[in-house]
C-alpha positions in Angstrom: -86.6 -11.2 243.5 -87.0 -8.6 245.6 -83.6 -8.1 244.8 -83.5 -8.1 242.2 -86.3 -5.8 241.6 -83.8 -2.9 243.3 -80.6 -3.2 241.9 -82.2 -1.2 238.4 -83.2 1.6 240.9 -79.4 1.4 242.3 -77.6 1.6 239.0 -76.8 4.7 237.6 -76.8 3.5 234.0 -80.6 2.6 235.2 -80.9 6.3 236.4 -79.5 8.1 233.6 -81.4 6.4 231.1 -84.7 7.0 232.4 -83.7 11.4 232.9 -82.7 10.7 229.1 -85.9 9.0 227.7 -87.7 11.5 230.0 -85.7 14.7 228.6 -86.1 13.4 225.2 -89.5 11.9 224.8 -91.8 14.2 226.3 -90.2 17.2 223.6 -90.4 14.7 220.3 -94.3 14.3 221.8 -95.2 17.9 221.8 -93.2 18.8 219.1 -95.2 15.9 217.1 -98.3 16.8 218.2 -98.0 20.3 217.5 -96.3 19.7 213.5 -99.6 17.7 212.9 -102.4 19.6 213.7 -100.9 22.6 212.4 -99.7 20.7 209.1 -103.3 19.2 209.1 -104.6 22.5 209.6 -102.7 24.4 206.7 -103.5 21.4 204.3 -107.5 21.4 204.8 -107.5 25.6 204.5 -105.1 25.2 200.7 -106.9 21.9 199.7 -110.8 23.8 200.4 -109.3 27.1 198.9 -108.1 24.8 195.8 -111.0 23.2 195.8 -112.6 26.7 195.7 -110.8 27.5 192.4 -111.4 24.7 190.7 -114.9 24.8 190.8 -114.8 28.7 190.0 -112.5 28.0 187.0 -115.0 25.4 186.4 -118.1 27.4 186.6 -116.3 30.6 183.8 -116.1 28.0 181.5 -119.3 26.7 181.4 -120.4 30.4 181.7 -118.3 31.0 178.3 -120.4 28.9 176.3 -123.4 29.7 177.8 -122.2 33.7 177.3 -121.8 32.8 173.4 -125.0 31.1 172.6 -126.7 34.6 174.5 -125.6 36.4 172.3 -125.6 34.1 169.7 -129.6 34.4 170.0 -129.5 38.4 170.7 -127.5 38.8 167.9 -130.7 37.1 165.4 -133.1 38.4 167.9 -131.8 42.4 166.6 -132.0 41.4 163.1 -135.0 40.3 162.9 -136.6 43.4 164.7 -134.1 45.7 162.7 -136.7 47.7 161.1 -134.2 48.5 157.9 -133.7 44.6 157.4 -135.9 42.8 155.0 -138.3 41.0 156.7 -140.0 37.3 156.2 -143.5 38.4 155.1 -144.8 34.4 154.2 -143.6 31.8 156.5 -142.7 29.2 152.9 -141.5 31.3 149.7 -143.5 32.2 147.0 -141.7 34.9 144.7 -138.5 35.3 144.3 -138.4 38.0 146.5 -139.1 35.9 149.7 -136.7 33.6 148.2 -134.5 36.2 148.7 -135.6 37.2 151.9 -135.3 33.4 153.4 -131.9 33.4 152.1 -130.7 36.4 153.1 -132.3 35.2 156.9 -130.3 32.1 156.5 -127.4 33.8 155.4 -127.2 35.2 158.1 -127.7 33.0 160.7 -124.9 30.3 158.9 -122.5 33.4 159.5 -123.3 33.4 163.1 -122.4 29.3 163.5 -119.2 27.9 165.2 -117.7 25.0 164.7 -118.7 25.0 169.0 -122.4 25.8 167.8 -124.1 22.3 166.7 -127.4 24.2 165.0 -128.1 27.7 165.0 -132.2 27.7 164.0 -135.0 30.0 164.2 -138.5 27.0 164.5 -141.6 28.9 164.0 -145.1 27.7 165.5 -146.2 25.2 162.3 -142.7 23.2 162.4 -141.2 25.6 159.7 -138.0 26.5 160.8 -134.6 28.4 158.7 -131.4 27.4 159.0 -129.0 24.7 157.5 -130.8 21.7 156.1 -129.9 19.5 158.7 -132.9 19.8 161.2 -136.1 17.1 161.5 -138.1 19.7 163.2 -141.1 16.6 163.3 -138.6 14.9 165.9 -137.9 18.2 167.2 -141.0 18.7 168.1 -141.3 15.4 170.0 -138.3 16.7 172.3 -139.3 15.6 176.1 -137.5 19.7 176.8 -139.1 21.3 173.8 -142.5 20.1 174.9 -141.7 20.9 178.3 -141.3 24.5 176.8 -144.6 26.5 178.0 -146.3 28.9 175.6 -146.6 32.0 177.8 -142.5 31.4 178.9 -141.1 35.0 177.1 -137.3 35.0 178.4 -134.4 32.6 178.0 -134.8 29.3 178.3 -131.9 26.5 179.1 -132.6 23.7 177.8 -129.7 21.8 180.1 -127.2 19.3 178.8 -128.8 15.8 175.8 -127.7 13.7 173.5 -129.9 15.5 169.9 -131.8 13.4 168.2 -133.3 15.7 166.2 -130.7 15.7 163.2 -131.2 14.3 160.3 -128.9 10.9 159.8 -126.9 12.3 156.8 -125.1 15.2 158.7 -122.0 14.3 160.9 -122.8 13.0 164.4 -126.2 13.5 164.1 -126.5 12.1 167.7 -124.3 14.3 169.2 -124.0 15.8 172.9 -125.2 18.9 173.1 -126.4 22.1 175.0 -129.1 24.1 174.0 -131.0 27.6 174.4 -134.1 28.5 173.2 -135.4 31.9 172.9 -138.5 33.6 171.7 -139.4 35.8 169.1 -141.3 38.9 170.4 -142.9 40.0 166.6 -146.3 40.2 167.1 -147.2 39.9 163.5 -146.0 37.6 160.3 -145.1 34.5 160.4 -142.7 34.7 163.1 -145.2 35.1 165.5 -144.7 33.1 168.2 -141.3 31.6 166.7 -138.2 30.7 168.3 -134.7 30.8 168.2 -132.9 27.7 169.0 -129.0 27.5 169.7 -127.5 24.7 170.2 -123.7 24.0 171.3 -121.5 21.7 171.2 -121.2 19.6 174.7 -117.9 17.5 174.4 -115.7 19.8 175.6 -117.9 20.8 179.1 -118.2 17.1 179.5 -114.3 16.7 179.5 -113.9 19.7 181.5 -116.4 18.3 184.1 -114.4 14.6 183.8 -111.9 16.1 184.1 -112.7 17.4 187.2 -114.3 14.8 188.6 -110.4 13.1 187.9 -108.5 15.5 189.4 -110.9 16.6 192.3 -112.1 12.8 193.2 -115.3 14.5 193.4 -118.4 13.7 192.0 -120.3 17.2 190.4 -124.2 18.3 190.2 -125.7 21.1 188.2 -129.0 22.3 188.7 -131.6 24.8 187.8 -133.6 27.2 190.7 -136.2 24.3 190.2 -134.0 22.1 191.5 -133.9 19.9 188.4 -130.7 18.0 187.9 -128.5 19.3 185.1 -125.9 17.0 185.5 -125.2 14.3 187.9 -122.8 12.7 188.6 -123.3 11.0 191.5 -124.4 7.7 190.5 -125.6 5.0 193.5 -123.3 7.2 195.7 -126.0 8.6 198.2 -124.9 12.1 199.1 -123.7 12.3 202.6 -124.4 15.2 205.5 -120.4 15.2 206.4 -119.4 15.7 202.7 -117.4 18.7 201.2 -119.4 20.8 199.5 -118.2 24.0 197.1 -121.0 25.1 195.4 -120.8 28.0 192.6 -123.7 29.8 190.8 -123.5 30.2 187.5 -123.6 33.9 186.0 -125.4 33.7 182.5 -128.5 31.6 184.0 -129.9 30.1 186.7 -127.5 27.1 187.0 -125.5 26.4 190.3 -122.4 24.3 189.7 -122.3 21.7 193.3 -119.2 19.6 193.9 -119.5 17.0 196.6 -116.1 15.5 198.1 -116.7 12.3 200.6 -115.5 13.6 204.5 -112.4 10.4 204.3 -111.4 11.8 201.1 -111.2 15.1 202.1 -109.1 14.0 205.3 -106.9 11.1 203.5 -104.6 13.7 203.2 -104.8 14.3 206.6 -104.7 11.0 207.5 -101.0 9.9 205.2 -100.0 13.0 207.8 -101.0 10.6 211.1 -99.4 8.2 210.4 -96.6 9.2 208.7 -95.8 11.6 212.1 -97.0 8.2 214.3 -93.7 6.4 212.6 -92.0 9.3 212.8 -92.2 9.7 216.4 -91.7 6.0 216.9 -88.3 6.6 214.6 -88.0 9.3 217.6 -89.0 7.5 220.5 -86.4 4.4 218.9 -83.3 7.0 218.2 -83.7 9.0 221.7 -83.9 4.7 223.1 -80.5 4.1 221.5 -79.0 7.8 222.4 -80.0 7.1 226.3 -78.2 3.7 226.2 -75.5 5.1 224.3 -74.7 8.0 226.6 -75.8 6.5 229.7 -73.4 3.4 228.7 -71.2 5.5 227.4 -70.5 7.1 231.0 -70.0 4.1 233.0 -68.0 2.3 230.7 -65.4 5.2 231.7 -65.4 3.2 235.1 -65.0 0.0 233.4 -62.4 1.1 231.0 -60.2 2.4 233.9 -60.7 -1.1 236.0 -59.7 -2.5 232.7 -56.7 -0.6 232.3 -55.5 -1.7 235.5 -55.9 -5.3 234.8 -53.9 -5.0 231.9 -51.1 -3.2 233.0 -50.7 -5.8 236.4 -50.4 -8.9 233.2 -47.7 -6.6 232.1 -49.2 -4.7 229.0 -47.4 -1.7 230.7 -48.4 0.5 226.8 -51.5 0.8 227.8 -53.2 4.0 228.3 -56.7 5.3 229.3 -57.9 7.6 227.2 -58.0 10.9 229.6 -61.5 13.3 227.9 -62.6 15.1 230.8 -61.6 17.4 234.0 -63.4 15.2 236.6 -62.5 13.0 239.5 -62.7 10.3 236.5 -60.2 12.3 234.5 -58.1 13.1 236.7 -57.9 9.4 238.2 -56.9 8.6 234.5 -54.5 10.5 234.1 -52.5 9.7 237.3 -52.9 6.1 235.9 -51.0 7.2 233.0 -48.1 8.7 234.6 -47.7 6.1 237.0 -47.6 3.2 234.2 -45.2 5.9 231.9 -43.3 6.4 235.0 -42.5 2.6 235.0 -42.1 1.6 231.3 -39.6 4.9 231.6 -37.6 2.1 234.3 -38.1 -0.9 231.9 -36.9 0.5 228.6 -33.8 2.2 231.0 -32.8 -1.0 231.7 -33.2 -2.6 228.4 -31.6 0.7 226.5 -28.6 -0.1 228.8 -28.7 -4.1 228.0 -28.0 -2.7 224.5 -26.0 -0.9 224.7 -23.7 -3.5 226.3 -24.2 -6.1 224.1 -23.2 -4.0 221.0 -20.2 -2.9 223.0 -19.2 -6.4 223.4 -19.8 -6.5 219.2 -18.0 -3.4 219.0 -14.9 -4.8 220.3 -15.2 -8.6 218.7 -15.2 -6.2 215.1 -12.3 -4.0 216.3 -10.2 -7.0 217.0 -8.0 -6.5 214.0 -6.6 -3.3 214.7 -6.4 -1.2 211.0 -3.4 0.7 212.6 -1.9 -3.3 211.8 -2.8 -4.1 208.6 -1.5 -0.3 207.1 2.1 -0.7 209.2 2.4 -4.1 207.1 1.4 -2.7 204.0 4.0 0.1 204.3 6.9 -2.0 205.2 5.6 -4.1 201.9 5.4 -0.7 199.9 9.3 0.4 201.7 10.4 -3.7 200.6 9.7 -3.2 197.1 11.1 0.0 197.1 14.3 -0.9 198.1 13.9 -3.8 195.9 13.4 -1.4 192.4 10.2 -2.9 192.0 8.1 0.4 191.4 4.7 -0.7 190.3 4.9 -2.8 193.2 4.9 0.3 195.5 2.7 2.5 193.4 -0.1 -0.5 194.1 0.7 -0.7 197.6 0.3 2.9 198.0 -3.0 3.4 196.1 -4.0 0.3 197.6 -3.8 2.2 201.2 -5.3 5.2 200.1 -8.0 3.2 198.8 -8.2 0.9 202.2 -7.9 4.5 204.1 -10.7 6.0 202.3 -12.9 2.1 203.4 -12.2 1.4 207.4 -13.1 5.4 208.1 -16.1 5.2 210.1 -15.7 8.9 211.5 -17.2 10.2 207.9 -21.0 8.9 206.4 -21.3 11.6 203.9 -18.1 12.6 202.5 -17.8 15.7 199.7 -17.5 14.5 196.2 -13.9 15.5 195.4 -12.9 13.3 198.1 -15.0 10.1 196.6 -13.3 10.8 193.2 -10.3 11.1 194.6 -10.4 7.4 196.4 -11.3 6.6 192.7 -8.5 7.9 191.2 -6.4 5.6 193.5 -8.1 3.1 192.5 -8.0 3.7 188.7 -4.1 3.7 189.2 -4.3 0.5 190.8 -5.8 -0.9 187.8 -4.1 0.7 185.3 -0.8 -1.0 187.2 -2.6 -3.8 186.3 -3.7 -3.9 182.9 -1.6 -0.3 181.1 -3.9 1.9 179.1 -5.8 -0.7 177.5 -8.9 2.0 179.0 -9.5 5.4 179.3 -11.1 7.8 181.9 -13.1 10.7 180.9 -14.9 12.8 184.0 -16.7 15.8 184.0 -18.2 17.6 187.0 -20.0 21.0 186.9 -19.1 24.2 188.5 -19.3 23.4 192.1 -20.4 20.5 192.2 -17.6 18.6 193.7 -18.5 20.0 197.0 -21.6 18.3 197.6 -21.6 15.6 200.0 -21.5 11.9 198.5 -22.3 8.7 200.6 -18.5 7.1 201.7 -17.4 4.3 199.2 -21.0 4.4 197.0 -18.6 4.8 193.5 -15.6 2.3 194.2 -18.2 -0.9 193.9 -19.7 0.7 190.7 -16.2 0.9 189.5 -15.5 -2.9 190.3 -18.4 -3.8 188.4 -17.0 -2.0 185.4 -13.6 -4.1 186.0 -14.5 -7.9 187.0 -17.9 -7.5 184.7 -18.4 -4.9 182.2 -14.9 -5.4 180.4 -12.7 -8.2 179.4 -9.0 -8.0 180.3 -9.3 -3.9 181.1 -10.4 -3.0 177.8 -12.4 0.0 177.3 -14.1 3.3 177.9 -15.5 5.0 181.5 -17.1 8.7 181.5 -18.0 9.5 184.7 -20.4 13.1 184.6 -21.8 14.8 187.2 -24.6 17.5 186.8 -26.1 20.7 189.3 -30.0 20.7 188.7 -30.8 23.1 190.9 -31.9 21.2 194.3 -30.3 18.2 192.7 -27.5 15.8 191.4 -27.4 13.7 188.5 -24.4 11.4 188.3 -24.2 9.3 185.0 -21.7 6.4 184.5 -21.6 4.8 181.6 -19.2 2.4 180.3 -19.0 0.4 176.8 -18.8 -2.9 178.4 -20.4 -6.5 178.4 -24.0 -4.6 178.8 -27.0 -7.1 180.4 -30.5 -7.8 180.0 -32.7 -5.9 181.5 -33.6 -8.6 183.8 -30.6 -8.3 185.0 -30.5 -4.9 185.5 -33.4 -5.4 187.9 -32.5 -8.1 189.7 -29.0 -5.6 190.5 -31.2 -2.8 192.3 -33.1 -5.6 194.6 -31.8 -6.3 197.6 -33.3 -9.3 197.6 -33.0 -11.2 194.5 -30.8 -14.0 194.3 -27.4 -13.4 193.1 -25.1 -16.1 191.4 -21.6 -13.0 191.3 -20.4 -11.0 193.3 -21.0 -7.4 191.8 -24.6 -7.4 192.3 -24.7 -6.9 196.1 -22.4 -4.0 195.3 -24.7 -2.3 193.0 -27.6 -2.7 195.4 -26.0 -1.6 198.5 -25.3 1.5 197.2 -28.8 2.3 196.0 -29.6 1.6 199.8 -26.8 4.4 200.7 -29.0 6.9 198.7 -31.9 5.8 200.2 -31.0 5.4 202.9 -29.2 9.1 203.7 -31.7 10.7 201.5 -35.2 9.1 200.9 -37.0 6.2 198.8 -37.7 8.9 195.8 -33.6 9.2 194.9 -31.1 6.6 194.0 -30.2 5.0 191.5 -31.3 3.2 187.6 -30.0 1.6 185.4 -29.9 0.9 181.5 -28.2 -1.4 179.8 -27.6 -3.3 176.4 -26.1 -6.5 175.4 -22.5 -5.7 173.8 -23.0 -2.3 173.5 -22.1 -1.1 177.5 -24.7 0.3 180.4 -25.3 3.5 182.2 -26.1 3.8 185.9 -27.9 7.5 186.9 -27.3 8.7 190.9 -30.3 11.1 191.6 -29.9 13.2 194.7 -30.2 15.9 196.5 -27.6 18.5 196.6 -26.3 19.5 200.6 -22.7 21.1 200.9 -20.0 20.0 203.3 -20.0 22.7 206.0 -16.8 24.1 205.7 -17.7 25.3 202.2 -20.4 27.0 203.6 
């Protein structure tokens, strides 16, 4: 057991793995901790500022409505104190002029009322009121906030947010949420003495703003006056905690204070999320570091194992085995030396193999040339002279042209010849056919200027002409047209006949070297196509268009190349 525990300490892979982990994990943990602290502090500051701005915005919106109520009360008070305006002389008008005075006052109050106003009234000490006929003064005087107004109060009395009950039932939304302002009138005499201005503003918008703030900020709101009276409270059953995050903002128009309270857990929830993601990120980073450490350590030690495995393969006869050398250290030098040694052994074996192959080729070539072409030519010449002595001129000419064709076939010293030489071989072939068939066929040739010096594979046209006579024509009757066009760097040869033609399937089979053939012709056409492809590339070669009983057109395209003598 002790020996087993000591083995990892002696392992290079274990030492490298430990080193890589220490180097990678310590910076990762330090960076993760600093990143968490920085982002959390920044988030708390930004969220705190956002909360302050949100409370300030809410305070501004409430102040705007309070300011409108205050200005409305000041306009009414200024109107009543203006000596140029008619003054109410009787609480209940009795004469026409008094009725006119009341109507003028109520028209003024109606003009000040906007859609946001629930009601604008002047309420006397006796309960009589001026304004729209929607108010029930007896119910108003029983409201708790109204009875709570001290008779000695001389300033602006903000009644807070409440639900009304003192409007007539036939008035729209008789029960509604409003915000009220009561201002005592400072007249010392007359029916308006000890009267009050009552301004009530619709509070639906304010409630919507308060609810929207609570929803967006996930906070509770409390509005209090300077005496500690709660105007609005959304805390509900939740008790305020000492660690709550609080944003407070006093209103400019009165003594109210808006206070937003956010639980500690909610405020720091984002920090908890950041901490969770940071822990997850660190865990993944440590895992990645572990994987990379294992990979790097394995890569180093695997080089030694790779050298060993390569030596074993080479010893088993796999001489194409090489060690990938990617360094200049000792292992790299060792791998390069091994590669050189195996390459030398493989070169020697290849040389032996090549020598044996050349020996076999020489033996085959000797067997191939056991039939001496000279013997064939001498024999044909002898027959030719015999025919000449006997006066058989047709046989002599056929033998002469046959000899010329055979010389072209058996001359293996050149694989590429000029078009001119290839057409000369065709002329000899056609002479033989003309002696055989007479003037049954016609032959037309059109070669662009300069194209005759271009190179073409040897004996590539004769098999095509043979197919015309053996498979296209009947008793040698027909028309053969050969046209050679030079198109910039390409040559295009078109060979046409008006013979039997063939089907489209047969035309495709002629160009397929592996297709099954029932006639001799297909093999020669496929061989010609393969010659052009082998010499010039797979994109060149033959294409066939044919219609039964209308003839065949063979097109050959290959790159233009001049002979060395012409150049």
